[in-house]
C-alpha positions in Angstrom: -26.7 -15.4 -16.2 -24.4 -16.4 -13.4 -21.5 -14.1 -12.8 -18.3 -15.5 -11.2 -17.2 -13.8 -8.0 -14.0 -11.8 -8.2 -10.9 -13.6 -6.8 -10.0 -10.4 -5.1 -12.4 -7.6 -4.2 -11.8 -4.6 -1.9 -14.1 -1.6 -1.3 -13.2 1.5 0.7 -10.2 0.1 2.6 -8.9 2.5 5.2 -5.8 2.0 7.4 -4.0 4.5 9.5 -0.7 4.5 11.4 -0.9 7.2 14.0 -1.7 10.4 12.2 -0.8 9.0 8.8 -3.5 7.4 6.7 -1.7 4.8 4.6 -5.0 3.7 2.9 -7.7 6.2 2.3 -10.6 4.4 0.6 -8.8 1.9 -1.7 -11.0 -0.1 -4.1 -9.4 -3.1 -5.9 -10.8 -6.0 -8.0 -9.2 -9.0 -9.8 -11.0 -11.6 -11.9 -10.0 -15.2 -11.4 -7.0 -16.3 -13.4 -5.8 -12.7 -14.1 -3.0 -10.5 -12.9 -3.9 -7.2 -11.1 -0.9 -4.9 -11.1 -0.8 -2.3 -8.3 1.5 0.4 -9.3 2.8 3.3 -7.2 5.9 4.9 -5.5 7.3 4.0 -2.1 4.9 4.7 0.7 1.9 4.9 -1.6 0.0 2.2 0.2 0.8 -0.9 -2.0 2.2 -3.1 0.7 -0.4 -2.0 3.3 -3.0 -3.1 0.8 -1.3 -6.5 0.4 -1.1 -6.9 4.2 -4.8 -6.2 4.7 -5.8 -8.6 1.8 -3.5 -11.3 3.2 -4.9 -11.0 6.8 -1.7 -9.6 8.3 -3.4 -6.3 9.1 -7.0 -5.6 10.0 -8.4 -2.5 8.1 -9.8 0.4 10.1 -12.6 0.6 7.5 -14.0 -0.9 4.3 -14.3 -4.5 3.5 -12.5 -7.1 1.3 -13.0 -10.7 0.1 -10.3 -13.0 -1.3 -11.0 -16.4 -2.8 -14.6 -16.0 -1.7 -13.7 -15.4 2.0 -13.9 -12.2 4.1 -10.3 -11.1 5.1 -11.4 -10.3 8.6 -14.2 -12.7 9.5 -12.7 -15.7 7.7 -9.0 -14.9 8.2 -8.0 -18.4 9.6 -9.6 -20.2 6.6 -8.3 -17.7 4.1 -4.7 -18.2 5.0 -4.6 -21.7 3.6 -6.0 -20.4 0.3 -3.4 -17.7 -0.5 0.3 -17.4 -1.1 2.5 -14.4 -0.3 6.0 -13.6 -1.5 7.4 -10.2 -0.3 10.1 -7.9 -1.4 12.8 -9.9 0.3 13.2 -13.7 0.1 11.8 -15.1 3.4 13.8 -18.3 3.5 16.0 -19.8 6.3 19.5 -19.3 5.0 20.8 -22.2 7.1 18.4 -24.7 5.6 18.8 -26.3 2.2 16.3 -25.5 -0.6 14.4 -28.8 -0.1 14.4 -28.4 3.7 12.9 -24.9 3.4 10.1 -26.1 1.2 9.5 -29.3 3.3 9.3 -27.2 6.4 6.6 -25.0 4.8 4.6 -28.1 3.8 4.8 -29.5 7.4 3.5 -26.1 8.7 0.5 -26.6 6.4 -0.1 -29.9 8.1 1.2 -32.3 5.4 2.9 -35.5 6.4 6.7 -35.4 5.9 6.6 -37.7 2.8 3.9 -35.6 1.2 5.7 -32.3 2.1 9.0 -33.6 0.7 7.4 -34.8 -2.5 5.8 -31.4 -3.1 9.1 -29.7 -2.3 10.9 -31.7 -4.9 8.2 -30.8 -7.5 8.6 -27.1 -6.8 12.4 -27.3 -7.0 12.1 -28.9 -10.4 9.6 -26.3 -11.5 11.8 -23.4 -10.6 15.0 -24.9 -11.9 16.4 -25.4 -8.4 16.7 -29.1 -8.3 20.5 -29.1 -8.7 20.8 -26.6 -5.8 18.1 -28.3 -3.6 20.7 -29.9 -1.2 22.6 -26.7 -0.8 22.1 -24.2 2.0 20.0 -21.2 0.9 22.8 -18.9 1.9 24.8 -20.1 -1.1 22.0 -19.1 -3.5 22.2 -16.0 -5.7 19.5 -13.3 -5.3 17.5 -14.6 -8.2 17.6 -18.2 -6.8 16.5 -17.1 -3.4 13.6 -15.2 -4.9 12.5 -18.2 -6.9 12.8 -20.3 -3.7 10.6 -17.8 -2.0 8.0 -17.9 -4.7 8.1 -21.8 -4.5 7.4 -21.5 -0.8 4.4 -19.4 -1.5 3.1 -22.2 -3.8 3.5 -25.1 -1.5 -0.2 -25.3 -0.7 -1.2 -24.7 -4.4 -3.1 -21.5 -3.5 -5.7 -20.2 -6.0 -4.7 -16.6 -5.2 -1.1 -15.4 -5.0 0.2 -12.0 -3.7 3.6 -10.8 -4.9 4.8 -7.6 -3.2 7.5 -6.2 -5.4 9.0 -9.6 -6.1 11.7 -8.5 -8.5 13.2 -5.7 -6.4 16.9 -5.8 -6.6 17.1 -8.6 -9.2 19.4 -8.4 -12.3 17.5 -8.2 -15.6 18.0 -11.9 -16.4 16.6 -13.0 -13.0 13.7 -10.6 -13.4 12.7 -12.1 -16.7 13.0 -15.6 -15.4 10.6 -14.7 -12.5 8.2 -13.0 -15.0 8.1 -16.2 -17.0 7.3 -18.2 -13.9 4.5 -15.8 -13.0 3.0 -16.0 -16.5 3.0 -19.8 -16.3 1.2 -19.8 -13.0 -1.5 -17.5 -14.4 -1.8 -19.7 -17.4 -2.7 -22.5 -15.1 -5.5 -20.4 -13.5 -3.8 -18.7 -10.5 -4.9 -15.2 -9.7 -2.1 -12.8 -8.9 -2.0 -9.4 -7.3 1.4 -7.9 -8.1 2.7 -4.7 -6.6 5.6 -3.1 -8.4 7.5 0.1 -9.1 8.7 -1.3 -12.4 6.5 0.1 -15.2 7.7 -2.5 -17.7 6.8 -5.2 -15.3 3.2 -4.0 -15.0 3.0 -3.5 -18.7 4.1 -7.1 -19.4 2.3 -9.0 -16.7 -0.8 -7.2 -15.7 -4.3 -7.7 -17.2 -5.4 -4.6 -15.3 -3.5 -2.0 -13.4 -4.5 0.1 -10.4 -2.4 3.2 -9.8 -2.1 4.1 -6.1 -0.7 7.4 -4.8 -0.9 8.7 -1.2 -3.4 5.9 -0.2 -5.8 6.5 -3.1 -6.4 4.6 -6.3 -6.1 7.4 -8.8 -6.5 5.4 -12.0 -7.5 1.9 -13.0 -7.7 0.1 -16.3 -5.7 -2.0 -18.8 -2.2 -0.7 -19.8 -3.6 0.5 -23.2 -6.6 2.3 -21.5 -4.2 4.1 -19.2 -1.9 5.0 -22.0 -4.8 6.4 -24.0 -5.4 8.9 -21.2 -2.1 10.5 -21.9 -2.7 10.9 -25.6 -1.5 9.3 -28.8 1.8 9.3 -30.7 4.5 11.8 -29.9 7.3 13.1 -32.1 10.4 13.4 -29.9 13.3 15.6 -31.0 16.8 15.5 -29.3 18.3 18.9 -30.0 21.9 19.4 -30.9 21.9 22.4 -28.6 19.5 22.7 -25.6 19.6 26.5 -26.0 17.5 26.1 -29.2 14.5 24.6 -27.2 12.4 27.7 -27.5 12.9 28.0 -31.2 12.1 24.3 -31.6 9.0 24.7 -29.5 7.8 27.6 -31.7 8.5 25.6 -34.9 6.6 22.5 -33.8 3.7 24.0 -31.8 1.2 24.2 -34.7 1.6 20.4 -35.4 -0.7 19.7 -32.4 -3.5 21.2 -30.3 -1.6 20.0 -27.3 1.3 22.0 -25.8 4.8 21.1 -26.8 6.8 19.6 -24.0 10.4 20.6 -23.3 12.8 18.8 -21.0 16.3 20.1 -21.5 17.4 19.1 -25.1 14.4 16.8 -25.5 11.4 18.4 -27.2 8.2 16.4 -27.9 4.8 17.1 -29.5 1.7 14.9 -29.7 0.6 14.0 -33.3 -2.4 12.2 -34.7 -0.7 10.0 -37.2 2.8 8.4 -37.6 2.9 8.8 -41.4 4.9 11.8 -42.4 5.3 13.1 -38.8 9.1 12.8 -38.7 9.6 14.5 -42.1 7.2 17.3 -41.2 9.1 17.9 -37.9 12.4 17.8 -39.6 11.2 20.3 -42.3 10.0 22.7 -39.7 13.1 22.5 -37.6 15.3 23.0 -40.7 13.4 26.1 -41.7 13.8 27.5 -38.1 17.6 26.8 -38.2 17.3 24.3 -35.4 19.7 21.3 -35.4 18.5 17.9 -34.2 20.6 14.8 -33.3 17.6 12.5 -33.4 13.9 12.6 -34.4 11.6 9.7 -33.6 8.0 8.8 -33.1 6.9 6.8 -30.0 3.8 5.6 -28.2 3.0 6.6 -24.7 4.4 4.4 -21.9 3.3 3.7 -18.4 6.0 6.1 -17.3 4.1 8.9 -19.2 0.9 7.7 -17.5 2.3 7.9 -14.0 4.0 11.2 -14.6 0.8 12.6 -16.0 -1.4 11.3 -13.1 0.9 12.2 -10.2 3.5 14.7 -11.4 6.3 12.5 -10.2 8.1 9.3 -11.1 7.1 5.9 -9.6 10.4 5.5 -7.7 10.3 8.8 -6.0 10.3 8.3 -2.2 7.3 9.9 -0.5 7.5 11.9 2.7 6.0 9.3 5.1 7.2 8.2 8.6 9.4 5.2 8.9 6.6 3.3 10.6 4.4 3.6 7.5 7.3 2.7 5.2 7.8 -0.5 7.2 4.1 -1.4 7.2 3.2 0.2 4.0 
């Protein structure tokens, strides 16, 4: 049986900036036509990984292949087979939308007519045709980000790197960009997506790698990662936070796992949904504990990240500014 080579493969990537090791043995892999979500807080090593995989930085150790090419030995050839859109729209604000995309096509070596035709196709695809003759400085944040994504697709690359592409976007613009990414993957493009937004990784990623302090600390599908946290949880919002200890005592025998308390919110893991709310309500009533709300919910990627790292994804890490710029 012949196995297809991964579209993205990295083993043991190491990269340091001075005394700070931004990457400390990172392993990543993405199958063709899938989305690999790389999840982590600021300074975890997400952007450094992207810069190594897109030939912008040479690793100090380890090896990586993208689209069948070595990121160091084959760097010049690889650059024509990948697209990159970063955290901030990299467009020339004084050029129009079609001028921006035509310029990128010309940089790839296309003749002007070919470059302009491709630019028009991409403007149409990303619903920017009506704004194509306007300077990019007149675009909204969401429009600029779509233009940046279009620029990354001028050469129709088989592998696309998106480094926190929806940072700072309003919810509507974020959903529009998610839809565009899903369409690209449906057509066979492989995407590596770095993000701090857990719902973004949950929606888009076929597999997720969680990075913290330069290490991949967990990897799997969203469901596999959630399963590591546990099953369903009964969550109780107490009428008075001072009753947390009494609530914890009342609920603790419902599970073999410890009851969690966070201010007025008390939660306990349960095996089954059926009857769990009524049982919790009965126990709290017998203990004289008032509750504003009782609900059952499944684990989220927020729970996964908190369980794995002890902190939230958006928590800034204590890393030098040099690494924050390059990481």
